[in-house]
C-alpha positions as CSV (number, residue, x, y, z in Angstrom):
1,M,0.0,0.0,0.0
2,V,1.2,3.5,-0.8
3,R,0.8,6.1,2.0
4,I,2.8,8.8,0.4
5,A,2.5,9.7,-3.3
6,F,5.9,10.5,-4.6
7,V,4.6,10.8,-8.2
8,S,5.6,13.7,-10.4
9,P,3.3,14.8,-13.2
10,L,5.8,13.3,-15.7
11,I,5.7,9.9,-14.0
12,R,2.0,9.8,-13.0
13,Q,0.5,8.8,-16.3
14,F,3.0,6.0,-16.8
15,A,3.3,4.5,-13.3
16,K,1.1,1.5,-12.7
17,L,1.0,-0.6,-9.5
18,T,1.7,-4.3,-9.7
19,S,-1.5,-6.0,-8.7
20,R,-1.9,-9.5,-7.2
21,F,-4.6,-10.1,-9.8
22,K,-2.6,-8.9,-12.8
23,K,-2.6,-11.5,-15.6
24,A,0.1,-13.9,-14.6
25,H,1.1,-14.5,-18.2
26,L,2.5,-11.0,-18.5
27,I,5.5,-11.9,-16.3
28,L,6.7,-14.6,-18.6
29,S,5.5,-13.1,-21.9
30,L,7.3,-9.8,-21.4
31,V,10.5,-11.5,-20.6
32,C,10.1,-13.6,-23.7
33,L,9.6,-10.5,-25.8
34,V,12.9,-9.2,-24.6
35,F,14.9,-12.4,-25.0
36,G,13.0,-13.7,-28.1
37,F,12.8,-10.7,-30.3
38,G,16.3,-9.3,-29.6
39,S,17.2,-5.7,-30.3
40,P,15.6,-3.6,-33.0
41,S,19.0,-3.1,-34.6
42,Q,21.3,-6.0,-35.1
43,D,24.2,-3.6,-34.6
44,K,23.3,-2.4,-31.2
45,E,23.0,-4.5,-28.0
46,I,20.1,-3.2,-25.8
47,E,19.9,-5.8,-23.1
48,K,22.3,-7.6,-20.8
49,K,21.9,-10.2,-18.0
50,F,24.8,-10.9,-15.5
51,V,25.4,-12.0,-11.9
52,L,27.6,-9.9,-9.6
53,D,30.3,-11.6,-7.5
54,N,28.1,-11.2,-4.4
55,G,25.3,-13.3,-6.2
56,L,22.9,-10.5,-7.2
57,K,21.2,-11.2,-10.5
58,V,21.0,-8.2,-12.8
59,F,19.1,-7.5,-16.0
60,L,19.5,-4.2,-17.9
61,Y,17.2,-3.3,-20.8
62,E,17.9,-0.1,-22.7
63,R,14.9,1.6,-24.3
64,H,14.4,5.3,-25.3
65,N,10.6,5.7,-25.8
66,L,10.4,7.9,-22.7
67,P,13.0,9.8,-20.6
68,L,12.5,7.5,-17.6
69,V,14.4,4.8,-15.8
70,H,12.6,2.1,-13.8
71,I,14.6,0.2,-11.1
72,V,13.0,-2.9,-9.6
73,A,14.5,-5.2,-7.0
74,A,12.9,-8.6,-6.2
75,V,13.6,-10.5,-3.0
76,N,12.9,-14.2,-2.7
77,A,11.0,-13.7,0.5
78,G,7.2,-13.8,0.9
79,S,4.5,-15.1,3.2
80,K,5.7,-18.6,2.3
81,D,8.9,-17.9,4.3
82,E,7.0,-17.0,7.5
83,T,5.7,-19.1,10.3
84,D,2.3,-19.0,11.9
85,E,3.9,-17.0,14.7
86,T,5.5,-14.5,12.3
87,N,2.7,-14.3,9.7
88,G,2.8,-10.7,8.4
89,L,6.5,-10.1,8.9
90,V,7.3,-9.6,5.2
91,H,4.4,-7.2,4.8
92,L,5.6,-5.3,7.9
93,L,9.2,-5.3,6.6
94,E,8.1,-4.1,3.2
95,H,6.4,-1.1,4.8
96,Y,9.3,-0.4,7.1
97,I,11.8,-0.4,4.3
98,L,9.7,2.1,2.3
99,F,9.0,4.6,5.1
100,R,11.1,4.2,8.2
101,G,14.7,5.0,7.3
102,T,18.2,3.5,7.2
103,E,21.5,3.7,9.0
104,A,22.3,6.9,7.1
105,R,18.9,8.6,6.5
106,S,15.6,8.9,8.3
107,G,12.3,8.1,6.7
108,T,11.6,11.8,6.4
109,D,14.9,12.4,4.7
110,I,14.2,9.6,2.2
111,A,10.7,11.0,1.5
112,G,12.2,14.4,0.8
113,D,14.9,13.0,-1.5
114,I,12.3,11.0,-3.4
115,R,10.1,14.0,-3.8
116,R,12.9,16.2,-5.0
117,H,13.8,13.8,-7.7
118,G,10.2,13.5,-9.0
119,A,10.1,9.8,-8.4
120,Y,7.4,7.2,-8.1
121,F,8.2,4.8,-5.2
122,N,6.4,1.7,-4.1
123,A,6.6,-1.9,-2.9
124,H,4.5,-5.1,-2.9
125,T,4.4,-8.3,-0.9
126,G,3.3,-11.7,-2.3
127,Q,3.4,-15.4,-1.4
128,D,6.8,-15.8,-3.1
129,L,8.5,-12.5,-3.5
130,A,8.7,-8.9,-2.1
131,I,9.1,-6.2,-4.8
132,F,10.6,-2.7,-4.4
133,E,10.3,-0.3,-7.3
134,I,11.2,3.2,-8.2
135,S,10.5,5.1,-11.5
136,L,12.2,8.5,-12.1
137,P,13.5,10.9,-14.7
138,A,16.5,9.4,-16.6
139,E,18.8,12.2,-15.3
140,S,18.2,11.0,-11.7
141,A,19.1,7.3,-12.4
142,D,22.2,7.5,-10.2
143,F,20.0,8.6,-7.3
144,G,17.6,5.8,-8.0
145,L,20.3,3.1,-7.9
146,T,21.9,4.4,-4.7
147,N,18.6,4.9,-3.0
148,Q,17.5,1.3,-3.7
149,K,20.8,0.0,-2.5
150,E,20.6,1.9,0.8
151,I,17.0,1.0,1.7
152,L,17.5,-2.6,0.8
153,F,20.9,-3.3,2.4
154,N,21.3,-0.7,5.2
155,L,18.1,-1.0,7.1
156,K,17.9,0.2,10.7
157,V,15.2,-1.4,12.7
158,D,14.1,0.8,15.6
159,D,11.7,-0.3,18.3
160,S,9.6,2.9,18.2
161,E,9.6,3.1,14.4
162,L,8.5,-0.6,14.3
163,A,5.7,0.1,16.7
164,S,4.4,2.9,14.5
165,E,4.6,0.8,11.4
166,K,2.7,-2.0,13.2
167,D,-0.1,0.5,13.8
168,V,-0.3,1.1,10.0
169,I,-0.4,-2.6,9.2
170,L,-3.0,-3.3,11.8
171,E,-5.2,-0.5,10.4
172,E,-4.8,-2.1,7.0
173,L,-5.8,-5.5,8.4
174,S,-8.9,-3.9,9.9
175,Q,-10.0,-2.7,6.5
176,I,-9.7,-5.9,4.6
177,R,-13.3,-6.9,5.2
178,D,-14.3,-3.6,3.5
179,D,-13.3,-5.2,0.2
180,P,-15.5,-8.3,-0.1
181,F,-13.6,-9.9,-3.0
182,R,-10.2,-9.3,-1.4
183,Y,-11.4,-10.8,1.8
184,A,-13.1,-13.8,0.1
185,S,-10.0,-14.4,-2.1
186,A,-7.9,-14.5,1.0
187,L,-10.2,-17.1,2.6
188,C,-10.1,-19.0,-0.7
189,Y,-6.3,-19.2,-0.7
190,Q,-6.2,-20.2,3.0
191,N,-8.4,-23.2,2.3
192,L,-7.1,-24.1,-1.2
193,F,-3.6,-24.2,0.2
194,A,-4.4,-25.5,3.7
195,G,-1.4,-27.1,5.3
196,H,1.0,-25.4,2.9
197,P,3.0,-22.1,3.4
198,Y,0.9,-20.5,0.6
199,G,-2.1,-20.9,2.9
200,R,-0.9,-18.0,5.2
201,P,-2.4,-14.6,4.4
202,V,0.0,-12.4,2.5
203,F,-1.0,-9.4,4.6
204,G,-0.6,-11.3,7.9
205,K,-2.7,-11.9,11.0
206,A,-3.2,-9.2,13.6
207,E,-2.1,-11.2,16.6
208,A,1.1,-12.3,14.9
209,V,1.9,-8.7,13.7
210,K,1.3,-7.3,17.3
211,S,3.8,-9.8,18.8
212,L,6.6,-9.3,16.3
213,T,9.8,-7.9,17.8
214,A,12.6,-5.8,16.4
215,E,14.9,-8.8,16.9
216,Q,12.7,-11.1,14.8
217,V,12.4,-8.6,12.0
218,N,16.2,-8.0,12.0
219,R,16.9,-11.7,12.0
220,F,14.6,-12.3,9.0
221,Y,15.9,-9.2,7.2
222,R,19.6,-10.2,7.6
223,T,18.8,-13.8,6.5
224,Y,16.7,-13.1,3.3
225,F,17.7,-9.6,2.2
226,V,21.1,-10.7,0.8
227,P,22.4,-10.3,-2.8
228,G,22.3,-14.1,-3.5
229,N,18.6,-14.1,-2.8
230,M,17.7,-11.1,-4.9
231,A,17.4,-9.8,-8.4
232,L,17.6,-6.3,-9.9
233,A,16.1,-5.1,-13.2
234,V,16.7,-1.7,-14.7
235,V,14.7,-0.6,-17.8
236,G,14.7,2.7,-19.4
237,D,16.5,5.6,-21.1
238,F,20.2,4.9,-20.6
239,N,23.3,3.7,-22.3
240,L,23.7,0.0,-21.6
241,K,27.5,0.1,-21.1
242,D,27.2,3.1,-18.8
243,M,24.4,1.5,-16.8
244,E,26.3,-1.7,-16.4
245,A,29.2,0.2,-14.9
246,K,26.9,2.1,-12.5
247,A,25.1,-1.1,-11.4
248,R,28.4,-2.9,-10.7
249,A,29.8,0.1,-8.9
250,V,26.7,0.6,-6.7
251,F,25.6,-2.9,-5.9
252,G,28.9,-4.7,-6.3
253,T,30.1,-3.3,-3.0
254,V,27.4,-5.1,-1.0
255,P,29.1,-7.9,0.8
256,K,28.4,-11.5,-0.2
257,T,26.4,-13.5,2.4
258,D,25.9,-17.2,2.2
259,F,22.2,-18.2,1.6
260,T,20.7,-21.6,1.3
261,P,17.2,-21.6,-0.1
262,V,14.5,-23.5,1.8
263,P,13.0,-26.3,-0.2
264,F,9.2,-26.3,-0.7
265,A,7.0,-29.1,-1.7
266,P,4.0,-28.5,-4.0
267,P,0.7,-27.8,-2.2
268,P,-1.2,-31.0,-1.3
269,P,-4.3,-31.6,-3.5
270,L,-7.7,-30.5,-2.2
271,R,-9.4,-33.7,-0.9
272,K,-13.0,-32.4,-0.8
273,T,-15.0,-29.3,-1.7
274,V,-14.9,-26.6,1.0
275,E,-17.7,-24.1,1.4
276,I,-17.5,-21.0,3.6
277,E,-20.1,-18.3,4.1
278,E,-19.7,-15.0,6.0
279,A,-22.1,-12.1,6.6
280,L,-20.7,-8.6,6.1
281,D,-22.1,-5.2,5.6
282,V,-22.7,-5.5,1.9
283,Q,-25.7,-4.9,-0.4
284,E,-25.3,-7.9,-2.7
285,A,-23.7,-11.3,-2.5
286,Y,-20.1,-12.0,-3.5
287,L,-19.0,-15.5,-4.5
288,V,-15.4,-16.7,-5.1
289,I,-14.7,-20.2,-6.5
290,G,-11.2,-21.4,-6.4
291,T,-9.4,-24.5,-7.7
292,A,-5.7,-25.4,-8.0
293,G,-3.7,-24.5,-11.1
294,P,-0.3,-25.2,-12.6
295,D,2.8,-23.5,-11.2
296,F,5.1,-20.9,-12.9
297,N,7.3,-23.4,-14.6
298,N,4.6,-25.8,-15.7
299,T,3.9,-25.8,-19.5
300,D,0.2,-26.2,-18.7
301,Q,0.3,-22.4,-18.0
302,Y,-0.2,-21.6,-21.7
303,A,-3.5,-23.4,-22.0
304,S,-4.5,-22.1,-18.6
305,D,-4.0,-18.5,-19.7
306,I,-6.2,-19.1,-22.7
307,L,-8.9,-20.9,-20.7
308,T,-9.0,-18.0,-18.3
309,E,-9.4,-15.5,-21.2
310,I,-12.1,-17.6,-22.7
311,L,-14.1,-18.4,-19.6
312,G,-13.9,-15.3,-17.5
313,R,-12.4,-12.3,-19.3
314,G,-13.2,-10.1,-22.2
315,I,-16.6,-8.8,-23.5
316,S,-18.4,-12.1,-23.5
317,P,-16.8,-14.7,-21.2
318,L,-18.0,-18.2,-21.6
319,L,-19.0,-18.4,-17.9
320,Y,-21.5,-15.7,-18.6
321,R,-23.6,-18.0,-20.8
322,P,-24.8,-20.6,-18.2
323,L,-24.8,-18.1,-15.3
324,K,-26.4,-15.1,-16.9
325,G,-27.6,-15.8,-20.4
326,Q,-29.7,-18.9,-19.6
327,R,-31.0,-18.3,-16.1
328,D,-30.1,-14.7,-15.2
329,L,-28.5,-15.9,-11.9
330,I,-25.7,-13.3,-11.6
331,N,-24.8,-9.7,-12.1
332,T,-21.1,-10.0,-13.0
333,V,-18.5,-12.7,-13.5
334,G,-14.7,-12.6,-13.9
335,M,-11.8,-15.0,-13.6
336,T,-8.1,-15.0,-12.8
337,Y,-5.2,-17.5,-13.0
338,I,-2.3,-16.8,-10.7
339,T,1.0,-18.6,-11.1
340,L,3.3,-19.2,-8.1
341,A,6.7,-20.8,-7.8
342,H,5.3,-24.0,-6.3
343,G,1.6,-24.0,-7.3
344,G,-1.1,-22.0,-8.9
345,A,-4.8,-21.1,-8.6
346,F,-7.8,-20.3,-10.7
347,E,-10.4,-18.0,-9.1
348,I,-13.8,-17.1,-10.3
349,F,-15.4,-13.8,-9.0
350,I,-19.2,-13.4,-9.1
351,T,-21.6,-10.8,-7.8
352,L,-25.3,-11.7,-7.5
353,E,-28.4,-11.4,-5.5
354,P,-28.3,-13.4,-2.3
355,K,-31.4,-15.3,-3.1
356,R,-29.7,-16.8,-6.2
357,L,-26.5,-17.9,-4.4
358,A,-27.4,-21.6,-4.1
359,A,-28.5,-21.9,-7.7
360,A,-25.5,-20.0,-9.0
361,K,-23.1,-22.3,-7.1
362,N,-24.7,-25.4,-8.6
363,Q,-24.7,-24.0,-12.1
364,A,-21.1,-22.8,-11.9
365,L,-19.8,-26.1,-10.6
366,Q,-21.8,-28.0,-13.2
367,F,-20.3,-25.9,-15.9
368,L,-16.7,-26.3,-14.6
369,R,-17.1,-30.1,-14.4
370,Q,-18.3,-30.2,-18.0
371,V,-16.0,-27.6,-19.5
372,R,-13.5,-30.3,-20.6
373,G,-16.0,-31.2,-23.3
374,E,-16.5,-27.7,-24.7
375,N,-15.9,-26.7,-28.4
376,F,-13.5,-23.8,-28.3
377,S,-12.9,-23.3,-32.1
378,R,-14.5,-23.8,-35.4
379,D,-12.2,-26.8,-36.0
380,D,-14.1,-28.6,-33.3
381,V,-17.3,-28.9,-35.4
382,L,-18.1,-30.2,-38.8
383,G,-20.1,-29.0,-41.9
384,D,-22.4,-26.0,-41.9
385,E,-22.1,-25.7,-38.1
386,K,-18.7,-24.0,-38.6
387,M,-20.4,-20.9,-39.9
388,Y,-22.3,-20.4,-36.6
389,T,-19.5,-21.4,-34.2
390,Y,-17.6,-18.6,-32.4
391,D,-13.9,-19.0,-32.5
392,F,-13.1,-18.6,-28.7
393,L,-9.6,-20.0,-29.1
394,G,-8.6,-17.6,-31.9
395,S,-10.1,-14.6,-30.1
396,A,-8.4,-15.4,-26.8
397,K,-5.0,-15.8,-28.6
398,N,-5.4,-12.4,-30.2
399,Q,-6.4,-10.7,-27.0
400,I,-3.4,-12.2,-25.1
401,S,-1.0,-11.1,-27.8
402,F,-2.5,-7.6,-27.7
403,D,-2.3,-7.4,-23.9
404,T,1.3,-8.6,-24.0
405,Q,2.4,-6.1,-26.6
406,K,0.6,-3.3,-24.8
407,A,2.1,-4.2,-21.4
408,Q,5.6,-4.1,-22.8
409,E,5.1,-0.4,-23.4
410,N,5.1,0.2,-19.6
411,G,8.7,0.2,-18.5
412,L,7.8,-0.4,-14.8
413,T,5.7,-3.5,-15.7
414,L,8.6,-4.8,-17.8
415,A,11.2,-4.2,-15.1
416,T,9.0,-5.9,-12.5
417,S,8.5,-8.9,-14.8
418,L,12.2,-9.2,-15.4
419,A,13.1,-9.1,-11.7
420,M,10.4,-11.6,-10.8
421,Y,11.3,-14.0,-13.7
422,M,15.0,-14.1,-12.6
423,L,13.9,-15.5,-9.3
424,L,10.9,-17.7,-10.3
425,Q,12.5,-19.5,-13.2
426,E,13.7,-23.0,-12.3
427,N,17.1,-22.7,-13.9
428,D,19.2,-20.3,-16.0
429,R,18.2,-21.7,-19.3
430,A,17.0,-19.3,-22.1
431,P,13.3,-18.8,-21.7
432,L,10.9,-20.2,-24.3
433,N,9.0,-17.7,-26.4
434,Y,5.7,-17.2,-24.7
435,L,3.6,-16.0,-27.6
436,D,4.9,-18.8,-29.8
437,N,3.7,-21.3,-27.2
438,I,0.3,-19.5,-27.0
439,K,-0.1,-19.9,-30.8
440,K,0.5,-23.6,-30.5
441,V,-2.3,-24.3,-28.1
442,S,-5.2,-26.3,-29.6
443,S,-8.7,-27.0,-28.5
444,S,-7.6,-30.4,-27.5
445,D,-4.9,-28.8,-25.2
446,L,-7.6,-26.7,-23.6
447,R,-9.9,-29.7,-22.9
448,K,-7.0,-31.6,-21.4
449,T,-6.0,-28.7,-19.1
450,A,-9.6,-28.1,-18.1
451,A,-10.0,-31.8,-17.2
452,K,-6.8,-31.7,-15.2
453,Y,-7.5,-28.6,-13.2
454,L,-11.0,-27.2,-13.6
455,S,-13.1,-30.4,-13.9
456,K,-11.6,-32.4,-11.0
457,G,-14.5,-31.9,-8.8
458,E,-12.9,-30.3,-5.6
459,Y,-13.4,-26.6,-5.1
460,V,-13.3,-23.9,-2.5
461,L,-16.4,-21.7,-2.5
462,V,-16.4,-18.5,-0.4
463,S,-19.7,-16.6,-0.1
464,I,-20.0,-13.1,1.3
465,V,-23.7,-12.3,2.0
466,P,-25.4,-9.2,3.5
467,K,-25.9,-9.2,7.3
468,K,-29.5,-9.9,8.4
469,K,-31.2,-6.7,9.5
């Protein structure tokens, strides 16, 4: 969450927050555009990936469409690395790093410096990673590099400052129920990944946050915020050779610290359907349906992205047909597919009248169990029927290609994608071209993926209904 807007008029129109519900395919697809398409001129190198002696992974991408530089650092630390007793520590630490100062500067000093350089400054916490980003005019790139180095590697945890930041986090936690979908999604994840580290709330639990000590925060920070557990991406208006020299000079001085990654097993399969219902101060009902999906490195992700586009996105999602078109059971419907390092999840988001909740649940689950038999393209039918069959597959591929190309125009999104990819990829092999793999997906692939994940028969259903008056 951003509490101070360090956004200059120049930056404001281009800065965009990384959302937990952003299309997961953008992370991989943007990276593939960089690697796969190469530079626009065969005579000029515009990208470079290297690892510093201290273990920090670095990716530089030179582009001159706007006079901006975007610097994003990703840390392989998220709610998965907490315990039940420390749940919320990464979220708290993310806030503290942004707003509470270092060994050399106070939080007020950092805020003033950020404002004077016309920068956009933010951070995000997830199950796998913590992300720290800054976008600023190209002439202030040196400040951006040194600022990110200082806040990430020279943190000073003070008891009084920690107490103040706890109050901010606790206030955020108290407001989660004000967003029915956010709250329902959190409950969905906790049950979909029950017994696994992904089941812990990303934003934490109030009782755990209250009990966190400066010693616990310091110990976690010094364990995980080390170069060998981090990646840095810089995208923007600079000379590649000059930026490499600057990145090496600034971040190469950070001492190397031994780090051994903790192994994580995949989440256990959901054994039975789980249903949860809570009454909140809302006017309509909210329904979230979740089921497990493929992880970040699983090739099923391509068909999963297309299925998500077909079923729950765009102008006429296929889920709308049985839920709205036939029986008018719902008001709105949407769908997301989120990839994580060790698992994934599909979530369907529905708004509706409370009296239609039971019928909508039954209809949605019936559709999911049968979707593996759907016709997704004209090639699935014969004869004259082709003329009247909508090409869901072709339309989804076109939309994904458009979204991918459009997202690449946003330098901050691209830098975030690069930093995340360097930590989430299984090994250092050259990435496959995402859009080429999207083009190869057939209707048969969609049906196989639907059968494997969407039609298995076990779901988490979270309903938020109005309080009785």
